[in-house]
C-alpha positions as CSV (number, residue, x, y, z in Angstrom):
1,M,11.0,20.0,-7.9
2,H,10.2,23.7,-7.7
3,I,10.6,24.9,-4.1
4,V,8.0,27.6,-3.3
5,T,8.6,30.1,-0.5
6,D,6.4,33.0,-1.5
7,F,2.8,32.3,-0.7
8,P,-0.4,34.4,-0.8
9,H,-0.5,34.2,3.0
10,K,2.1,34.3,5.6
11,V,2.1,31.0,7.6
12,R,1.9,30.6,11.4
13,E,2.9,27.2,12.8
14,I,2.0,25.7,16.2
15,A,4.5,22.8,16.7
16,H,2.4,21.1,19.4
17,A,-1.2,21.5,20.4
18,S,-3.6,19.3,22.4
19,V,-6.9,18.2,21.1
20,P,-9.2,17.0,23.9
21,M,-11.4,14.0,23.4
22,P,-14.7,13.5,25.2
23,D,-13.2,10.9,27.5
24,G,-10.4,13.2,28.7
25,T,-7.7,11.8,26.5
26,R,-5.6,14.5,24.7
27,L,-4.4,13.9,21.1
28,A,-1.3,15.8,19.9
29,A,-1.5,18.0,16.8
30,R,0.8,20.1,14.8
31,I,-1.0,23.0,13.1
32,W,-0.2,25.4,10.2
33,M,-2.5,28.3,9.3
34,P,-2.5,31.7,7.6
35,E,-1.6,34.5,9.9
36,G,-4.7,36.3,11.1
37,A,-6.9,33.2,10.6
38,E,-8.5,33.8,14.1
39,D,-9.9,37.1,12.7
40,A,-10.6,35.7,9.2
41,P,-11.4,32.0,9.6
42,V,-10.5,29.5,6.9
43,P,-11.4,25.9,6.0
44,A,-9.3,23.2,7.6
45,I,-7.6,20.1,6.3
46,L,-6.9,17.2,8.6
47,E,-4.3,14.4,8.2
48,Y,-4.7,11.8,10.9
49,I,-2.0,9.1,11.2
50,P,0.2,7.4,13.8
51,Y,3.6,8.3,12.4
52,R,4.8,10.9,15.0
53,K,4.2,14.5,13.8
54,N,7.4,15.9,15.3
55,D,10.0,13.5,14.1
56,H,9.1,10.6,11.7
57,T,7.0,12.7,9.3
58,V,8.7,16.1,9.7
59,L,10.5,16.2,6.4
60,R,7.5,14.9,4.4
61,D,5.0,17.2,6.2
62,A,7.2,20.2,5.5
63,T,6.8,19.9,1.7
64,M,3.0,20.0,2.0
65,Q,1.4,21.6,5.0
66,P,3.0,25.1,4.9
67,Y,2.1,25.1,1.1
68,L,-1.6,24.5,1.8
69,A,-1.6,27.0,4.7
70,G,0.1,29.6,2.6
71,H,-2.8,29.2,0.2
72,G,-5.5,29.9,2.8
73,Y,-6.1,26.7,4.8
74,A,-5.5,25.6,8.3
75,V,-3.8,22.2,8.2
76,V,-3.8,19.9,11.2
77,R,-1.4,16.9,11.5
78,L,-2.9,14.8,14.2
79,D,-1.3,11.8,15.9
80,L,-3.5,8.9,16.7
81,R,-4.3,8.0,20.3
82,G,-1.3,6.1,21.7
83,A,1.1,7.4,19.0
84,G,3.6,10.2,18.9
85,D,2.7,12.7,21.5
86,S,-0.9,11.6,21.9
87,E,-2.1,10.1,25.1
88,G,-3.8,6.7,25.4
89,L,-3.1,3.3,23.8
90,M,-3.0,2.1,20.2
91,E,-3.7,-1.6,20.0
92,D,-4.4,-2.1,16.3
93,E,-5.4,-0.4,13.0
94,Y,-8.7,1.4,12.5
95,L,-10.4,0.4,15.7
96,P,-13.8,2.0,16.5
97,Q,-12.0,4.2,19.1
98,E,-9.7,5.6,16.4
99,L,-12.6,6.4,14.1
100,Q,-14.6,8.0,16.8
101,D,-11.6,10.1,17.9
102,G,-11.4,11.2,14.2
103,C,-15.0,12.4,14.3
104,D,-14.5,14.2,17.6
105,A,-11.3,15.8,16.3
106,I,-13.1,17.1,13.2
107,A,-15.8,18.6,15.5
108,W,-13.1,20.3,17.6
109,I,-11.3,21.7,14.5
110,A,-14.6,23.0,13.1
111,D,-15.3,24.8,16.4
112,Q,-11.9,26.7,16.6
113,P,-11.9,30.4,16.0
114,W,-9.4,30.0,13.0
115,C,-11.7,27.5,11.2
116,D,-14.8,28.6,9.2
117,G,-16.5,25.3,10.1
118,Q,-15.6,23.3,7.0
119,V,-13.1,20.5,7.2
120,G,-11.5,18.2,4.6
121,M,-9.5,15.1,5.2
122,I,-6.4,13.9,3.3
123,G,-4.1,11.0,3.9
124,I,-1.9,8.4,2.3
125,S,-2.0,4.8,3.4
126,W,-3.2,4.8,7.0
127,G,-4.6,8.3,6.6
128,G,-6.2,7.4,3.3
129,F,-7.9,4.4,5.0
130,N,-9.3,6.3,7.9
131,G,-10.3,9.2,5.8
132,L,-12.8,7.0,3.9
133,Q,-13.8,5.2,7.1
134,I,-14.5,8.4,9.0
135,A,-16.4,9.8,5.9
136,A,-18.7,6.8,6.2
137,L,-19.5,7.9,9.7
138,R,-20.6,11.3,8.3
139,P,-19.3,13.8,10.8
140,P,-21.2,17.0,10.0
141,A,-18.2,19.3,9.4
142,L,-16.4,16.9,7.0
143,K,-17.1,18.2,3.5
144,A,-14.6,16.4,1.2
145,V,-11.8,13.8,1.2
146,V,-8.6,13.1,-0.7
147,T,-7.5,9.5,-0.2
148,L,-4.2,8.2,-1.5
149,C,-2.9,4.6,-1.6
150,S,-5.8,3.3,0.4
151,T,-8.5,0.6,0.2
152,D,-12.2,0.2,0.5
153,D,-11.8,-3.5,1.4
154,R,-9.5,-4.4,4.3
155,Y,-9.5,-8.1,3.6
156,A,-9.3,-8.5,-0.1
157,D,-7.0,-5.5,-0.8
158,D,-4.7,-4.6,2.0
159,I,-1.2,-5.6,3.1
160,H,-2.5,-8.7,5.0
161,Y,-4.1,-11.0,2.4
162,M,-4.5,-11.2,-1.3
163,G,-6.8,-13.7,-3.0
164,G,-7.2,-15.4,0.4
165,C,-3.4,-16.0,0.6
166,P,-1.4,-14.6,3.6
167,L,1.0,-12.0,2.2
168,G,4.6,-12.1,3.3
169,E,4.4,-8.4,3.7
170,Q,2.0,-8.9,6.6
171,L,5.1,-9.9,8.6
172,S,6.9,-6.9,7.3
173,W,4.2,-4.4,8.2
174,A,3.6,-5.9,11.6
175,S,7.3,-5.6,12.4
176,V,7.4,-2.0,11.3
177,M,4.6,-1.1,13.7
178,F,6.0,-3.4,16.4
179,G,9.2,-1.2,16.4
180,R,7.5,2.2,16.1
181,N,5.1,1.3,19.0
182,T,8.1,1.2,21.4
183,L,8.9,4.9,20.9
184,P,7.9,7.4,23.6
185,P,6.3,10.8,23.4
186,D,8.7,13.7,23.4
187,P,9.2,15.2,26.9
188,A,9.7,18.6,25.3
189,N,6.1,18.5,24.2
190,V,4.2,16.5,26.8
191,G,6.3,17.3,29.9
192,P,7.2,15.0,32.9
193,G,4.3,12.6,32.2
194,W,6.0,11.3,29.1
195,R,7.5,8.2,30.9
196,Q,4.1,7.1,32.3
197,M,2.6,7.4,28.8
198,W,5.6,5.4,27.4
199,M,5.2,2.6,29.9
200,Q,1.5,2.3,29.1
201,R,2.4,1.8,25.4
202,L,5.1,-0.7,26.0
203,Q,2.9,-2.9,28.2
204,G,-0.3,-2.7,26.2
205,S,0.2,-2.3,22.4
206,G,0.3,-6.1,21.9
207,L,1.4,-8.4,19.1
208,W,-0.5,-7.2,16.0
209,L,0.8,-10.0,13.8
210,K,-1.0,-12.6,15.9
211,T,-4.2,-10.6,15.7
212,W,-4.1,-10.4,11.9
213,L,-3.2,-14.1,11.5
214,S,-6.1,-15.1,13.7
215,H,-8.4,-13.7,11.1
216,Q,-7.6,-15.6,7.9
217,T,-11.0,-15.3,6.3
218,R,-13.2,-12.3,5.5
219,D,-14.9,-12.1,8.9
220,A,-16.4,-9.2,11.0
221,F,-12.9,-8.1,11.9
222,W,-12.1,-7.2,8.3
223,R,-15.6,-6.0,7.4
224,H,-15.2,-3.3,10.0
225,G,-13.7,-0.3,8.3
226,S,-14.3,-1.7,4.8
227,I,-16.5,0.9,3.2
228,C,-17.4,-1.5,0.4
229,E,-19.8,-3.0,2.9
230,D,-22.0,0.1,2.4
231,W,-21.0,2.4,-0.4
232,A,-23.9,4.7,0.2
233,A,-22.5,5.7,3.6
234,V,-19.8,7.8,1.9
235,D,-21.7,10.8,0.5
236,V,-19.0,13.5,0.6
237,P,-16.8,14.2,-2.5
238,V,-13.8,11.8,-2.8
239,Y,-10.6,12.2,-4.8
240,A,-8.8,8.8,-4.9
241,V,-5.2,8.6,-5.9
242,S,-2.7,5.8,-6.3
243,G,0.2,4.4,-8.5
244,W,0.8,1.3,-10.5
245,A,3.8,0.5,-8.4
246,D,1.7,0.9,-5.2
247,G,-0.1,-2.0,-3.6
248,Y,-3.4,-0.2,-3.6
249,C,-4.2,0.9,-7.1
250,R,-7.3,-1.4,-7.4
251,S,-9.4,0.5,-4.9
252,V,-9.4,3.7,-7.1
253,F,-11.3,1.8,-9.8
254,R,-13.8,0.4,-7.3
255,L,-14.4,3.8,-5.7
256,M,-15.1,5.3,-9.2
257,E,-17.5,2.5,-10.0
258,N,-19.4,2.3,-6.7
259,L,-19.5,5.7,-5.0
260,T,-22.6,7.7,-5.9
261,G,-21.4,11.2,-4.9
262,P,-18.9,13.4,-6.7
263,R,-15.6,11.6,-7.2
264,K,-12.4,11.7,-9.2
265,G,-9.6,9.2,-9.6
266,L,-5.9,9.5,-10.5
267,V,-3.4,6.7,-11.0
268,G,0.2,7.5,-12.0
269,P,3.3,5.4,-12.3
270,W,4.2,6.0,-8.7
271,A,4.9,3.8,-5.8
272,H,3.5,4.4,-2.3
273,K,4.2,8.2,-2.3
274,Y,2.4,11.5,-2.6
275,P,2.5,12.4,-6.4
276,H,4.4,15.7,-5.9
277,I,7.3,13.5,-4.7
278,G,6.2,10.5,-6.7
279,Q,8.6,7.9,-7.9
280,P,9.0,6.3,-10.4
281,G,8.5,9.7,-12.1
282,P,7.2,11.7,-13.6
283,A,6.1,13.5,-10.4
284,I,3.4,16.0,-10.9
285,G,2.2,19.3,-9.5
286,F,-0.1,17.5,-7.1
287,L,-0.3,20.2,-4.5
288,R,-1.7,22.5,-7.1
289,E,-4.2,19.8,-8.1
290,E,-5.1,19.3,-4.5
291,L,-5.7,23.0,-4.0
292,R,-8.1,23.0,-7.0
293,W,-10.1,20.2,-5.2
294,W,-10.2,22.0,-1.9
295,D,-11.0,25.4,-3.4
296,H,-13.9,23.8,-5.2
297,W,-15.4,21.9,-2.3
298,L,-14.3,24.0,0.7
299,K,-14.3,27.5,-0.7
300,G,-17.0,27.2,-3.4
301,R,-14.7,28.4,-6.2
302,D,-15.2,27.1,-9.8
303,T,-11.7,25.7,-10.5
304,G,-12.9,23.6,-13.4
305,I,-11.7,20.4,-11.7
306,M,-15.1,18.7,-11.8
307,A,-15.6,19.5,-15.5
308,E,-12.6,17.3,-16.3
309,P,-12.8,13.5,-16.9
310,M,-13.5,11.4,-13.8
311,L,-10.4,9.3,-14.1
312,R,-6.9,9.9,-15.3
313,L,-4.4,7.1,-15.8
314,Y,-0.8,6.9,-16.8
315,M,-0.4,4.6,-19.8
316,Q,3.0,3.1,-19.2
317,D,5.4,2.3,-22.1
318,S,7.5,-0.9,-22.1
319,V,10.7,-0.9,-20.0
320,P,13.3,-3.5,-19.5
321,P,13.1,-5.4,-16.1
322,A,14.8,-3.7,-13.2
323,G,14.6,-3.8,-9.4
324,Q,14.1,-0.1,-9.3
325,Y,12.9,2.7,-11.7
326,T,13.3,6.4,-11.2
327,H,11.2,7.2,-14.2
328,R,8.6,5.4,-16.3
329,P,8.0,6.6,-19.9
330,G,4.4,6.9,-21.0
331,R,1.5,9.3,-21.4
332,W,-1.7,10.4,-19.6
333,I,-5.1,9.1,-20.7
334,A,-8.6,9.9,-19.4
335,E,-11.9,8.1,-18.8
336,P,-15.3,9.8,-18.4
337,L,-16.3,7.1,-15.9
338,W,-15.5,3.6,-14.8
339,P,-16.1,1.0,-16.1
340,S,-15.1,2.8,-19.2
341,P,-16.9,2.9,-22.6
342,N,-13.5,3.0,-24.2
343,V,-12.4,-0.4,-22.9
344,T,-13.2,-3.6,-24.9
345,R,-12.8,-6.8,-22.8
346,T,-11.2,-9.4,-25.1
347,A,-10.6,-13.1,-24.5
348,F,-7.2,-14.5,-25.2
349,R,-7.3,-18.3,-25.2
350,L,-4.6,-20.7,-24.1
351,G,-3.3,-23.5,-26.2
352,C,-1.7,-26.7,-24.9
353,D,1.2,-25.9,-27.3
354,G,1.9,-22.7,-25.2
355,R,0.2,-20.3,-27.5
356,L,-1.9,-17.3,-26.4
357,A,-4.2,-15.8,-28.9
358,A,-7.4,-13.7,-29.3
359,G,-8.7,-15.7,-32.3
360,G,-8.1,-18.8,-34.4
361,E,-8.0,-22.4,-33.5
362,L,-5.7,-23.5,-30.7
363,P,-4.9,-27.1,-29.7
364,E,-6.6,-28.3,-26.6
365,G,-5.2,-30.5,-23.9
366,M,-3.9,-30.9,-20.4
367,L,-0.7,-29.4,-18.9
368,S,0.6,-30.0,-15.4
369,I,3.2,-28.4,-13.1
370,T,4.5,-28.4,-9.6
371,S,6.4,-25.1,-9.4
372,P,9.8,-24.8,-7.6
373,L,9.3,-23.1,-4.3
374,D,11.6,-20.3,-5.3
375,V,9.1,-19.0,-7.9
376,G,8.4,-15.6,-6.4
377,M,11.9,-14.6,-5.4
378,A,12.0,-12.1,-8.3
379,S,8.6,-10.6,-7.3
380,G,9.8,-7.5,-5.6
381,K,7.5,-6.0,-2.9
382,W,3.7,-6.2,-2.8
383,C,3.7,-2.5,-2.0
384,G,6.5,-0.6,-3.6
385,Y,8.2,2.5,-2.1
386,A,10.4,3.1,-5.1
387,K,13.4,1.6,-3.2
388,P,16.0,-0.6,-4.7
389,G,14.6,-4.1,-5.2
390,D,10.9,-3.1,-4.8
391,A,10.2,-3.7,-8.5
392,P,10.1,-7.3,-10.0
393,L,13.3,-8.5,-11.6
394,D,13.7,-10.3,-14.9
395,Q,10.9,-12.9,-15.1
396,R,12.9,-15.6,-17.0
397,R,13.7,-17.7,-14.0
398,E,10.2,-17.4,-12.6
399,D,8.8,-18.4,-16.0
400,G,11.0,-21.5,-16.0
401,G,9.0,-22.8,-13.0
402,S,5.7,-21.9,-14.5
403,L,3.3,-22.9,-17.3
404,C,3.8,-20.2,-20.0
405,F,1.6,-19.1,-22.8
406,D,2.8,-16.5,-25.4
407,T,1.3,-14.5,-28.2
408,A,3.1,-14.4,-31.5
409,P,5.3,-11.3,-31.8
410,L,2.9,-8.4,-32.0
411,A,2.4,-6.9,-35.5
412,E,1.3,-3.6,-33.8
413,A,1.3,-2.3,-30.3
414,L,-1.2,-3.6,-27.8
415,E,-2.6,-1.3,-25.2
416,F,-4.8,-2.2,-22.2
417,A,-6.2,-0.4,-19.1
418,G,-8.0,-2.0,-16.3
419,D,-8.0,-5.4,-14.5
420,P,-6.9,-8.5,-16.5
421,V,-8.8,-11.5,-15.3
422,M,-7.6,-15.1,-15.7
423,T,-10.1,-17.9,-16.0
424,L,-8.6,-21.4,-15.3
425,D,-10.1,-24.8,-15.7
426,L,-8.0,-26.8,-13.3
427,Q,-7.5,-29.7,-11.0
428,V,-5.1,-30.3,-8.1
429,D,-3.9,-33.2,-6.1
430,R,-4.1,-31.7,-2.6
431,P,-7.0,-30.2,-0.5
432,V,-5.2,-26.9,-0.1
433,A,-3.6,-25.2,-3.1
434,Q,-2.7,-21.8,-4.5
435,V,-2.3,-20.5,-8.0
436,A,-0.4,-17.4,-9.1
437,V,-0.8,-15.8,-12.5
438,R,1.6,-13.2,-14.0
439,L,1.3,-11.1,-17.1
440,V,4.7,-10.5,-18.7
441,D,6.0,-8.2,-21.4
442,L,8.3,-10.5,-23.2
443,H,11.1,-8.6,-25.0
444,P,12.6,-9.8,-28.3
445,D,15.9,-10.7,-26.5
446,G,14.0,-13.0,-24.0
447,R,13.9,-10.7,-21.0
448,G,10.6,-10.5,-19.2
449,T,9.0,-7.5,-17.4
450,R,6.1,-8.3,-15.1
451,V,3.2,-6.1,-16.0
452,S,0.5,-7.4,-13.6
453,F,-0.2,-10.4,-11.4
454,G,-2.9,-12.1,-9.3
455,V,-3.0,-14.9,-6.8
456,L,-5.8,-17.1,-5.4
457,N,-6.0,-19.5,-2.5
458,L,-8.1,-22.2,-4.3
459,T,-10.0,-23.0,-1.1
460,H,-11.4,-19.5,-1.5
461,R,-12.7,-20.2,-5.0
462,D,-16.3,-19.4,-4.0
463,G,-15.5,-16.5,-1.7
464,H,-13.3,-15.4,1.2
465,A,-15.8,-15.9,4.1
466,A,-16.1,-19.7,4.2
467,P,-13.3,-21.5,2.4
468,Q,-13.7,-25.1,1.5
469,P,-11.1,-27.8,0.9
470,L,-10.5,-29.0,-2.7
471,E,-11.3,-32.5,-3.8
472,P,-8.1,-33.9,-5.4
473,G,-8.7,-34.8,-9.0
474,R,-11.9,-32.8,-9.4
475,R,-12.1,-30.1,-12.0
476,Y,-12.9,-26.5,-11.0
477,T,-13.3,-23.3,-12.9
478,V,-11.9,-20.3,-11.1
479,C,-11.3,-16.7,-11.8
480,V,-8.0,-15.0,-10.8
481,P,-8.3,-11.2,-10.8
482,M,-5.0,-9.3,-11.5
483,K,-3.9,-5.9,-10.4
484,H,-5.2,-3.0,-12.6
485,V,-2.7,-1.5,-14.9
486,A,-2.5,0.7,-18.0
487,Q,0.2,-0.7,-20.2
488,R,1.5,-0.5,-23.8
489,I,3.2,-3.6,-25.3
490,P,5.1,-2.5,-28.4
491,A,5.2,-4.2,-31.7
492,G,7.7,-7.0,-31.9
493,H,7.2,-7.9,-28.2
494,R,5.1,-10.8,-27.0
495,L,2.6,-11.0,-24.2
496,R,3.0,-13.9,-21.8
497,V,0.7,-15.5,-19.2
498,A,2.6,-17.5,-16.6
499,V,0.9,-19.8,-14.1
500,S,2.6,-21.2,-11.0
501,T,1.6,-23.2,-7.9
502,G,3.1,-20.7,-5.5
503,Y,4.7,-17.2,-5.3
504,F,6.8,-17.0,-2.1
505,P,7.6,-14.7,-0.4
506,M,4.8,-12.6,-2.0
507,I,2.4,-15.2,-0.5
508,W,2.9,-17.8,2.2
509,P,3.2,-21.3,0.6
510,A,0.5,-24.0,0.9
511,P,1.4,-26.7,3.4
512,E,2.2,-29.4,0.8
513,P,3.7,-29.4,-2.7
514,V,0.8,-29.3,-5.2
515,R,0.5,-30.8,-8.7
516,L,-1.8,-28.5,-10.7
517,T,-3.2,-29.5,-14.1
518,L,-4.8,-27.0,-16.5
519,H,-7.4,-28.0,-19.1
520,T,-6.6,-25.4,-21.7
521,S,-9.9,-25.6,-23.4
522,G,-11.5,-23.9,-20.4
523,C,-8.7,-21.3,-19.8
524,A,-8.7,-17.7,-21.1
525,L,-7.2,-14.3,-20.3
526,D,-9.8,-11.5,-20.3
527,L,-7.8,-8.4,-21.3
528,P,-9.2,-4.9,-21.1
529,L,-8.0,-3.5,-24.4
530,R,-8.1,0.3,-24.6
531,P,-7.2,2.4,-27.7
532,W,-6.0,6.0,-27.8
533,T,-8.9,8.5,-27.8
534,A,-9.1,12.1,-28.9
535,V,-9.8,13.2,-25.3
536,D,-6.3,11.8,-24.3
537,G,-4.7,14.5,-26.6
538,R,-6.6,17.3,-25.0
539,L,-5.8,16.8,-21.3
540,P,-4.5,19.7,-19.3
541,D,-1.1,19.4,-17.9
542,F,-0.6,18.8,-14.2
543,G,2.4,21.1,-14.2
544,P,5.7,20.5,-12.6
545,P,6.0,19.3,-9.0
546,E,6.3,22.1,-6.4
547,A,6.6,22.1,-2.6
548,A,7.5,24.1,0.4
549,P,11.1,23.8,1.6
550,V,12.1,21.2,4.1
551,P,14.0,22.0,7.3
552,G,17.7,21.4,7.5
553,T,18.9,18.1,8.8
554,E,22.3,16.5,9.5
555,T,22.9,12.9,8.4
556,L,25.0,11.4,11.1
557,A,24.9,7.9,9.6
558,P,23.3,7.2,6.3
559,H,21.0,4.2,5.7
560,E,22.7,1.5,3.6
561,P,20.1,0.1,1.3
562,C,20.2,-3.6,0.5
563,F,17.9,-5.9,-1.5
564,E,19.4,-9.2,-2.5
565,V,18.2,-12.6,-3.6
566,T,20.6,-15.5,-3.2
567,E,20.7,-19.2,-3.7
568,D,22.8,-21.5,-1.5
569,A,24.5,-23.8,-4.0
570,V,25.1,-26.4,-1.4
571,T,21.6,-26.7,0.2
572,G,19.5,-25.1,-2.6
573,R,18.0,-22.8,0.0
574,W,16.8,-19.4,-1.4
575,Q,16.8,-16.2,0.6
576,M,15.5,-12.7,-0.1
577,R,17.1,-10.1,2.2
578,L,16.5,-6.4,2.4
579,T,17.1,-3.4,4.7
580,D,15.0,-0.4,5.5
581,G,15.2,2.7,7.6
582,I,16.5,6.3,7.6
583,G,19.9,5.8,9.3
584,T,20.6,8.5,11.8
585,L,19.4,12.1,11.4
586,R,19.7,15.1,13.6
587,F,17.1,17.9,13.5
588,A,19.0,21.0,14.5
589,D,16.0,23.2,15.1
590,R,14.8,20.9,17.9
591,D,18.1,19.3,18.9
592,L,16.6,15.9,18.2
593,T,18.4,12.8,16.9
594,L,16.4,10.1,15.3
595,H,17.6,6.6,14.3
596,S,15.9,3.6,12.6
597,E,17.3,0.6,10.8
598,G,15.5,-2.6,9.9
599,E,16.2,-5.8,8.1
600,E,13.9,-8.5,6.7
601,S,14.7,-11.9,5.3
602,Y,12.6,-14.6,3.7
603,T,14.0,-18.1,3.1
604,I,12.8,-21.4,1.7
605,A,14.4,-24.8,1.0
606,P,13.7,-26.8,-2.2
607,G,10.7,-29.1,-2.1
608,D,9.7,-28.3,1.5
609,P,7.1,-25.6,1.9
610,L,7.2,-26.0,5.6
611,S,10.7,-24.6,5.6
612,A,9.4,-21.2,4.7
613,T,10.7,-18.6,7.3
614,A,10.2,-14.8,7.5
615,E,12.2,-12.8,9.9
616,A,12.4,-9.0,10.7
617,R,14.4,-7.0,13.1
618,W,14.3,-3.2,13.8
619,H,16.4,-0.9,15.9
620,H,15.0,2.6,16.9
621,A,16.5,5.4,19.0
622,V,15.5,8.9,19.8
623,S,17.7,11.3,21.8
624,R,18.2,14.9,22.9
625,G,21.1,15.9,25.1
626,D,21.2,13.5,28.0
627,W,17.8,11.9,27.2
628,R,18.0,8.8,25.1
629,V,15.7,5.9,24.5
630,S,16.2,2.9,22.2
631,S,14.6,-0.4,21.3
632,T,15.2,-3.6,19.4
633,T,12.3,-5.7,18.1
634,W,12.5,-9.1,16.4
635,T,9.8,-11.2,14.8
636,R,9.9,-14.6,13.2
637,L,7.2,-16.4,11.3
638,T,7.2,-20.1,10.5
639,A,4.6,-22.8,10.0
640,D,4.0,-26.5,10.2
641,A,1.2,-28.3,8.5
642,T,-1.5,-27.2,10.9
643,H,-0.3,-24.0,12.6
644,F,1.5,-20.7,12.1
645,R,4.2,-20.0,14.7
646,I,5.1,-16.4,15.7
647,E,8.1,-15.8,17.8
648,A,8.8,-12.2,18.9
649,H,11.1,-10.3,21.3
650,V,11.3,-6.6,22.3
651,E,13.9,-5.0,24.4
652,V,13.7,-1.3,25.4
653,F,16.3,1.0,27.0
654,E,16.3,4.4,28.7
655,G,19.9,5.4,28.5
656,E,21.8,2.3,29.4
657,A,19.0,0.8,31.6
658,R,16.7,-1.8,30.2
659,V,13.2,-0.7,31.2
660,H,11.1,-3.3,29.3
661,E,11.5,-6.7,27.8
662,E,8.9,-9.1,26.5
663,R,8.9,-12.4,24.6
664,W,6.1,-14.2,22.7
665,D,5.9,-17.7,21.3
666,E,2.4,-18.1,19.8
667,R,0.7,-20.6,17.6
668,V,-2.3,-19.8,15.3
669,P,-4.2,-22.6,13.5
670,R,-4.0,-22.5,9.7
671,Q,-7.4,-22.2,8.1
672,F,-7.1,-23.7,4.6
673,C,-4.0,-21.7,3.8
């Protein structure tokens, strides 16, 4: 990483500013701009997220915002209503009030003396989501968007559900926000009213997990904020970015296919991170790429960015299985549009003898399986952050509980780019059932690296809006879409398709063990084969990553990472346990100490899907001098045959005095899942 300190413009920072909303609520902003912008206005770039501008995102923001300001932009980091130092209450993600506040904030920014009236939005994850959603509302001053690690479809492709199956990570994400929502605004910024603002949050933020589990189908709750409901509403230029290790890479391809305005896409090897700090590497000079985008759309300069291919992808080379990668070997490829004329969709049929082949005669027959409930313990995380354990482990044990179909050892390398799709001709013996399909790079020594995967709640076989129970014994033909990927399988390796009846804790298990039978004559893998093209060899280099320097911090207690999968040899119970957080950091320049530590666990007993348990606990603290607040939150998710059960507890302290405590014990009916 090249640290840049010499910029074309000197940078002025406003650590805390208030942005008034029409209803009188004031949102908190941190602003960087070129010195003298009031006399020579510049375009502005807005990032609008709930993650506390003056502590939780300080280090990350420091790498980006001064860099952009130093190149002639005003950059505004705005906390959502009810988050950080902003007034009001935040009761869920992407509510209409949040989106309207974003539109009003853009109008306020455009009207400031330091802004020339043109505004862009950038954001990763939450900020990538609401950037697209606000673009669909068409605030006049918004001229372009950069959206990273986001989605166009809140039901089909977010952290809550996949293929109609509840994701285990839904509990994880709910617990993260449960803990963060207990934190107060900073008295140094908001003054003596901080405590009243804090009490409002503690008493009104609610239990988000219950809200999300109460909407198990694609209803109006999820259609709100899903721009795929009306692609034409987004008419500003969009640059969409993600990574193969991220949970959100699929949306980049749908945005390229369906948006009608100017657009570009970029998918690297990265997890859920900005590409200039992207891991697994290689990280790229993304801030320079971002400047090319803004200079083109906000300053009217011909940077050449729109003359380049619409979509750039990182074609990954084969790697051994590992729970974490710091680097993925590979090369960049480019597509003029999506779907690509360079991709040939090719059917690989399944034989009842376990073969997978694109041609020739294969024996037909029936194969059945009831997968062990621990299939999925080597899955890693749905959304990777490049942390230990995020990536899937060796797939051999998972494959042992699955129906597997292998190619012969490849005579030459096989390369594909796009979304593999699995068609299955199947029957099951229960009214509610799931299927998981994994694509595995099978190494000559027997190790297996998961390349892609997909899951489907079979009651959602005809759509996610109105699931229907299965008729035991009846044959169905279903399609299971898998995550997009660009991957090279080298000569001598084999490609494997593995099919299982569950994938816990990636997805919550069906209420009963299921016997699934495949009729191989009707099963096929549709693989998007993609050869090397001459354009690939002429792509300009992104350049090395560069960033502005981060402020000095003191680590008072480091975070101790843990990601372990264990089997109890006495009971047979499996557990996945992991930790998260930052430990304890002190920001010397503001005399602020910040602490966060979390732990998650997922357990299941053999043969009993109703034994599945997910649990998360977080501890947070913020302090300065004699002022100290802390909180502990705990969430537990279980289920019986008919209902999910959510147990939760929050305890909050000011100094040594407990100022808030609340408990929940909620039941939510299961809807064919």
